[in-house]
MIDOSE-1310 file (N, C-alpha, C; in nm, 2 decimals, decimal comma, always signed):
residues 165
myni	+0,67/+1,45/-1,20/+0,69/+1,31/-1,19/+0,73/+1,26/-1,05; +0,82/+1,34/-0,99/+0,86/+1,30/-0,85/+0,75/+1,29/-0,76; +0,66/+1,38/-0,75/+0,54/+1,37/-0,66/+0,46/+1,25/-0,69; +0,44/+1,22/-0,81/+0,36/+1,10/-0,84/+0,43/+0,97/-0,80
crff	+0,56/+0,97/-0,82/+0,63/+0,85/-0,78/+0,63/+0,84/-0,63; +0,65/+0,95/-0,56/+0,65/+0,95/-0,41/+0,52/+0,91/-0,36; +0,41/+0,96/-0,42/+0,28/+0,92/-0,37/+0,25/+0,77/-0,39; +0,30/+0,72/-0,50/+0,29/+0,58/-0,53/+0,36/+0,50/-0,42
ivtl	+0,48/+0,54/-0,39/+0,56/+0,47/-0,29/+0,50/+0,47/-0,16; +0,45/+0,59/-0,12/+0,39/+0,61/+0,02/+0,26/+0,53/+0,02; +0,18/+0,53/-0,08/+0,05/+0,46/-0,08/+0,07/+0,31/-0,08; +0,16/+0,26/-0,16/+0,19/+0,11/-0,16/+0,26/+0,07/-0,04
agim	+0,35/+0,15/+0,02/+0,41/+0,12/+0,14/+0,31/+0,11/+0,26; +0,21/+0,19/+0,25/+0,10/+0,19/+0,35/+0,03/+0,06/+0,35; +0,00/+0,01/+0,23/-0,07/-0,11/+0,22/+0,02/-0,23/+0,26; +0,14/-0,23/+0,21/+0,23/-0,34/+0,24/+0,28/-0,34/+0,39
slln	+0,28/-0,23/+0,46/+0,33/-0,23/+0,60/+0,23/-0,31/+0,69; +0,11/-0,33/+0,65/+0,01/-0,40/+0,73/+0,01/-0,55/+0,70; +0,10/-0,59/+0,60/+0,09/-0,73/+0,55/+0,22/-0,80/+0,58; +0,21/-0,94/+0,59/+0,33/-1,02/+0,60/+0,36/-1,09/+0,46
tndl	+0,46/-1,18/+0,46/+0,49/-1,24/+0,33/+0,38/-1,33/+0,28; +0,31/-1,40/+0,37/+0,19/-1,48/+0,32/+0,09/-1,39/+0,26; +0,06/-1,27/+0,32/-0,03/-1,18/+0,27/+0,01/-1,13/+0,13; +0,14/-1,10/+0,12/+0,19/-1,05/-0,01/+0,18/-1,16/-0,12
hqif	+0,20/-1,29/-0,07/+0,18/-1,40/-0,17/+0,03/-1,40/-0,22; -0,06/-1,38/-0,13/-0,20/-1,37/-0,17/-0,23/-1,26/-0,26; -0,16/-1,14/-0,23/-0,18/-1,02/-0,32/-0,12/-1,06/-0,46; +0,00/-1,12/-0,46/+0,06/-1,16/-0,59/-0,03/-1,25/-0,67
enld	-0,09/-1,35/-0,60/-0,18/-1,44/-0,67/-0,30/-1,37/-0,73; -0,36/-1,28/-0,65/-0,47/-1,20/-0,69/-0,44/-1,11/-0,81; -0,32/-1,05/-0,80/-0,28/-0,96/-0,91/-0,25/-1,04/-1,04; -0,20/-1,16/-1,03/-0,17/-1,24/-1,15/-0,29/-1,29/-1,21
kngd	-0,37/-1,20/-1,27/-0,50/-1,23/-1,33/-0,49/-1,34/-1,44; -0,39/-1,34/-1,52/-0,38/-1,44/-1,63/-0,31/-1,57/-1,59; -0,26/-1,58/-1,46/-0,21/-1,70/-1,41/-0,07/-1,74/-1,47; +0,00/-1,65/-1,52/+0,13/-1,68/-1,58/+0,25/-1,68/-1,48
glvs	+0,22/-1,66/-1,35/+0,33/-1,66/-1,25/+0,40/-1,53/-1,25; +0,36/-1,43/-1,32/+0,42/-1,30/-1,33/+0,31/-1,19/-1,30; +0,35/-1,08/-1,24/+0,27/-0,97/-1,22/+0,32/-0,86/-1,32; +0,23/-0,81/-1,41/+0,27/-0,71/-1,50/+0,24/-0,57/-1,44
leel	+0,30/-0,47/-1,50/+0,26/-0,33/-1,46/+0,11/-0,31/-1,47; +0,05/-0,37/-1,57/-0,09/-0,35/-1,59/-0,17/-0,41/-1,47; -0,12/-0,53/-1,43/-0,19/-0,59/-1,31/-0,16/-0,51/-1,18; -0,04/-0,46/-1,17/-0,01/-0,37/-1,06/-0,09/-0,25/-1,06
nwll	-0,11/-0,19/-1,18/-0,19/-0,07/-1,19/-0,33/-0,10/-1,15; -0,38/-0,22/-1,18/-0,52/-0,26/-1,13/-0,53/-0,24/-0,98; -0,43/-0,29/-0,91/-0,42/-0,28/-0,76/-0,44/-0,13/-0,72; -0,36/-0,05/-0,78/-0,36/+0,09/-0,75/-0,50/+0,16/-0,78
ektg	-0,55/+0,13/-0,90/-0,68/+0,18/-0,93/-0,79/+0,14/-0,84; -0,78/+0,02/-0,78/-0,88/-0,02/-0,68/-0,87/+0,06/-0,55; -0,76/+0,13/-0,53/-0,74/+0,21/-0,41/-0,77/+0,36/-0,45; -0,81/+0,38/-0,58/-0,84/+0,52/-0,62/-0,72/+0,60/-0,67
vkfs	-0,61/+0,53/-0,69/-0,48/+0,59/-0,73/-0,47/+0,57/-0,88; -0,45/+0,67/-0,96/-0,43/+0,66/-1,10/-0,29/+0,69/-1,15; -0,23/+0,61/-1,22/-0,10/+0,63/-1,28/-0,10/+0,58/-1,42; -0,01/+0,64/-1,50/+0,01/+0,59/-1,64/+0,11/+0,47/-1,63
lgel	+0,11/+0,39/-1,73/+0,20/+0,28/-1,73/+0,35/+0,33/-1,73; +0,37/+0,44/-1,80/+0,50/+0,50/-1,80/+0,55/+0,54/-1,66; +0,46/+0,60/-1,58/+0,49/+0,64/-1,45/+0,52/+0,52/-1,36; +0,44/+0,41/-1,38/+0,47/+0,29/-1,30/+0,60/+0,23/-1,34
esva	+0,63/+0,23/-1,47/+0,76/+0,17/-1,52/+0,88/+0,25/-1,46; +0,86/+0,38/-1,45/+0,97/+0,46/-1,39/+0,99/+0,42/-1,24; +0,89/+0,40/-1,17/+0,90/+0,36/-1,03/+0,95/+0,22/-1,02; +0,92/+0,13/-1,12/+0,96/-0,01/-1,11/+1,10/-0,02/-1,17
ggks	+1,17/+0,08/-1,20/+1,31/+0,08/-1,25/+1,31/+0,02/-1,39; +1,21/+0,04/-1,47/+1,21/-0,01/-1,61/+1,16/-0,15/-1,63; +1,13/-0,22/-1,52/+1,08/-0,35/-1,53/+0,93/-0,35/-1,56; +0,89/-0,44/-1,64/+0,75/-0,45/-1,68/+0,68/-0,57/-1,62
rfdf	+0,75/-0,66/-1,57/+0,69/-0,78/-1,51/+0,77/-0,83/-1,39; +0,70/-0,89/-1,29/+0,77/-0,94/-1,17/+0,73/-1,09/-1,14; +0,83/-1,17/-1,11/+0,79/-1,30/-1,05/+0,77/-1,28/-0,90; +0,73/-1,38/-0,82/+0,70/-1,35/-0,68/+0,82/-1,30/-0,61
nefl	+0,94/-1,35/-0,63/+1,06/-1,30/-0,56/+1,09/-1,16/-0,60; +1,08/-1,13/-0,72/+1,10/-0,99/-0,77/+0,99/-0,90/-0,71; +0,87/-0,95/-0,70/+0,76/-0,87/-0,64/+0,79/-0,84/-0,49; +0,84/-0,94/-0,42/+0,88/-0,92/-0,28/+0,99/-0,81/-0,27
ffcd	+1,09/-0,83/-0,36/+1,20/-0,73/-0,36/+1,15/-0,59/-0,39; +1,06/-0,58/-0,49/+1,00/-0,45/-0,53/+0,93/-0,39/-0,40; +0,85/-0,48/-0,33/+0,78/-0,43/-0,22/+0,88/-0,38/-0,11; +0,98/-0,46/-0,09/+1,09/-0,42/+0,01/+1,15/-0,29/-0,03
sise	+1,18/-0,28/-0,16/+1,25/-0,15/-0,20/+1,16/-0,04/-0,19; +1,02/-0,06/-0,21/+0,93/+0,05/-0,19/+0,93/+0,09/-0,05; +0,93/+0,00/+0,04/+0,93/+0,03/+0,18/+1,06/+0,10/+0,22; +1,18/+0,06/+0,17/+1,30/+0,12/+0,20/+1,31/+0,26/+0,14
qnng	+1,26/+0,28/+0,02/+1,25/+0,42/-0,04/+1,16/+0,51/+0,05; +1,05/+0,45/+0,10/+0,96/+0,53/+0,18/+1,03/+0,57/+0,31; +1,11/+0,48/+0,37/+1,17/+0,50/+0,50/+1,30/+0,59/+0,48; +1,37/+0,58/+0,38/+1,50/+0,64/+0,37/+1,50/+0,77/+0,28
sdde	+1,39/+0,81/+0,22/+1,40/+0,92/+0,13/+1,38/+1,05/+0,21; +1,46/+1,15/+0,18/+1,44/+1,28/+0,23/+1,37/+1,36/+0,12; +1,25/+1,41/+0,15/+1,18/+1,49/+0,05/+1,23/+1,63/+0,05; +1,31/+1,66/-0,04/+1,38/+1,79/-0,05/+1,27/+1,90/-0,08
dgne	+1,16/+1,87/-0,14/+1,06/+1,97/-0,17/+0,97/+1,99/-0,05; +0,99/+1,92/+0,06/+0,91/+1,94/+0,18/+0,77/+1,88/+0,17; +0,75/+1,79/+0,07/+0,61/+1,74/+0,05/+0,59/+1,60/+0,12; +0,68/+1,56/+0,20/+0,66/+1,43/+0,26/+0,53/+1,42/+0,34
esdl	+0,51/+1,53/+0,42/+0,38/+1,53/+0,50/+0,26/+1,53/+0,41; +0,27/+1,60/+0,30/+0,15/+1,60/+0,21/+0,13/+1,47/+0,15; +0,24/+1,40/+0,11/+0,23/+1,27/+0,05/+0,17/+1,17/+0,15; +0,21/+1,18/+0,28/+0,15/+1,09/+0,38/+0,00/+1,12/+0,40
vnaf	-0,03/+1,25/+0,40/-0,18/+1,29/+0,41/-0,25/+1,22/+0,30; -0,20/+1,23/+0,18/-0,27/+1,18/+0,06/-0,29/+1,03/+0,07; -0,18/+0,96/+0,12/-0,18/+0,81/+0,13/-0,28/+0,78/+0,24; -0,29/+0,86/+0,35/-0,38/+0,83/+0,46/-0,52/+0,84/+0,41
kvfd	-0,55/+0,93/+0,32/-0,69/+0,95/+0,26/-0,73/+0,83/+0,18; -0,64/+0,75/+0,13/-0,68/+0,63/+0,06/-0,75/+0,54/+0,15; -0,71/+0,53/+0,28/-0,77/+0,44/+0,38/-0,88/+0,51/+0,45; -0,87/+0,64/+0,48/-0,97/+0,71/+0,56/-1,09/+0,75/+0,47
lngd	-1,17/+0,65/+0,44/-1,28/+0,66/+0,34/-1,39/+0,76/+0,37; -1,42/+0,78/+0,50/-1,52/+0,87/+0,54/-1,47/+1,01/+0,57; -1,34/+1,03/+0,57/-1,28/+1,16/+0,59/-1,29/+1,21/+0,73; -1,30/+1,12/+0,83/-1,32/+1,16/+0,97/-1,18/+1,18/+1,04
gfis	-1,07/+1,15/+0,97/-0,94/+1,16/+1,03/-0,89/+1,04/+1,10; -0,96/+0,93/+1,08/-0,92/+0,80/+1,14/-0,94/+0,69/+1,04; -0,85/+0,58/+1,05/-0,87/+0,46/+0,97/-0,93/+0,36/+1,07; -1,05/+0,32/+1,04/-1,12/+0,22/+1,13/-1,09/+0,08/+1,07
ceel	-1,13/-0,02/+1,15/-1,12/-0,15/+1,10/-1,21/-0,17/+0,98; -1,32/-0,11/+0,98/-1,42/-0,13/+0,87/-1,36/-0,06/+0,74; -1,29/+0,05/+0,76/-1,23/+0,12/+0,64/-1,11/+0,03/+0,58; -1,03/-0,02/+0,67/-0,92/-0,10/+0,63/-0,98/-0,23/+0,56
qnvl	-1,08/-0,28/+0,61/-1,14/-0,40/+0,55/-1,20/-0,37/+0,42; -1,26/-0,25/+0,41/-1,32/-0,20/+0,28/-1,21/-0,19/+0,17; -1,10/-0,13/+0,21/-0,99/-0,11/+0,11/-0,94/-0,25/+0,07; -0,91/-0,34/+0,17/-0,87/-0,47/+0,14/-0,97/-0,55/+0,05
srle	-1,10/-0,53/+0,08/-1,20/-0,59/+0,00/-1,20/-0,54/-0,15; -1,18/-0,41/-0,16/-1,17/-0,36/-0,30/-1,05/-0,41/-0,38; -0,95/-0,45/-0,30/-0,83/-0,50/-0,36/-0,85/-0,66/-0,38; -0,96/-0,71/-0,34/-0,99/-0,85/-0,35/-0,89/-0,93/-0,26
lwda	-0,86/-0,87/-0,14/-0,76/-0,93/-0,05/-0,83/-0,97/+0,08; -0,96/-0,93/+0,09/-1,03/-0,97/+0,22/-1,16/-1,02/+0,19; -1,20/-1,13/+0,25/-1,34/-1,17/+0,26/-1,35/-1,24/+0,39; -1,47/-1,29/+0,43/-1,49/-1,35/+0,56/-1,41/-1,47/+0,58
ssgw	-1,36/-1,54/+0,48/-1,28/-1,66/+0,50/-1,13/-1,63/+0,49; -1,09/-1,51/+0,48/-0,95/-1,48/+0,46/-0,87/-1,50/+0,59; -0,93/-1,50/+0,70/-0,86/-1,52/+0,83/-0,79/-1,39/+0,88; -0,80/-1,29/+0,80/-0,74/-1,16/+0,85/-0,82/-1,10/+0,95
dcra	-0,75/-1,04/+1,05/-0,82/-0,97/+1,16/-0,78/-0,82/+1,15; -0,86/-0,74/+1,09/-0,83/-0,60/+1,07/-0,80/-0,53/+1,21; -0,87/-0,57/+1,31/-0,85/-0,51/+1,44/-0,71/-0,54/+1,49; -0,66/-0,66/+1,47/-0,52/-0,69/+1,51/-0,42/-0,62/+1,42
migv	-0,45/-0,60/+1,29/-0,36/-0,53/+1,20/-0,35/-0,39/+1,25; -0,46/-0,32/+1,28/-0,46/-0,19/+1,33/-0,39/-0,18/+1,47; -0,42/-0,28/+1,55/-0,37/-0,28/+1,69/-0,22/-0,27/+1,70; -0,15/-0,32/+1,60/-0,01/-0,32/+1,60/+0,05/-0,17/+1,61
ydtn	-0,03/-0,08/+1,55/+0,02/+0,06/+1,54/-0,07/+0,16/+1,62; -0,17/+0,11/+1,68/-0,27/+0,19/+1,76/-0,22/+0,22/+1,90; -0,14/+0,33/+1,91/-0,07/+0,36/+2,04/-0,16/+0,41/+2,14; -0,27/+0,47/+2,11/-0,37/+0,52/+2,21/-0,48/+0,42/+2,24
ldgq	-0,48/+0,31/+2,17/-0,57/+0,20/+2,20/-0,72/+0,23/+2,18; -0,74/+0,32/+2,08/-0,88/+0,35/+2,05/-0,95/+0,27/+1,94; -0,87/+0,17/+1,89/-0,92/+0,08/+1,79/-0,92/+0,13/+1,65; -0,85/+0,24/+1,63/-0,84/+0,30/+1,49/-0,71/+0,37/+1,48
ldfe	-0,67/+0,40/+1,36/-0,54/+0,48/+1,34/-0,57/+0,62/+1,31; -0,51/+0,71/+1,39/-0,52/+0,85/+1,35/-0,40/+0,88/+1,26; -0,39/+1,00/+1,21/-0,28/+1,04/+1,12/-0,15/+1,02/+1,18; -0,13/+1,06/+1,30/+0,01/+1,04/+1,37/+0,05/+0,89/+1,38
efkn	-0,05/+0,81/+1,41/-0,02/+0,66/+1,42/+0,01/+0,61/+1,28; -0,06/+0,65/+1,18/-0,04/+0,61/+1,04/+0,10/+0,66/+1,00; +0,13/+0,78/+1,04/+0,27/+0,84/+1,00/+0,38/+0,76/+1,07; +0,36/+0,73/+1,20/+0,46/+0,65/+1,27/+0,47/+0,51/+1,21
mmli	+0,36/+0,45/+1,17/+0,36/+0,32/+1,10/+0,44/+0,33/+0,97; +0,43/+0,43/+0,90/+0,50/+0,45/+0,77/+0,65/+0,47/+0,79; +0,68/+0,54/+0,90/+0,82/+0,57/+0,93/+0,89/+0,45/+0,99; +0,82/+0,36/+1,06/+0,87/+0,24/+1,12/+0,88/+0,12/+1,02
s	+0,78/+0,11/+0,94/+0,77/-0,01/+0,85/+0,88/-0,02/+0,75
């Protein structure tokens, strides 16, 4: 269960680290499929399945501290806590690198060892978070962490992003 929870945290933190509060609000609205102002674990699971990550609702509930629904403020707190857990956890089993590799693969769709603007855009599109009118600039999002200025993220840049965010 620990590895599944850790992978969830790393993957979600990877997505969230590229987004600001307004972006998270858009994610929240997209996740709230029934429009009740709450995001359920089922709706959160939909987000993860769109990235190719599969969890049982029990596993998600464990990660969510037993909560089954979030309003927007709780969702922000959950995202912040995911980021804090990702930054502050020491992986006693030595699997942190492996977890980061697996999270990286969620974004590295063609397996070439880089996350390109197109791949990031593709993942965001699958999550229904990006379209031509969204105003998001994937190049600028990547550029924040692209230390060698090649226009894409390699694993080390992704890893640094995860450790900084």
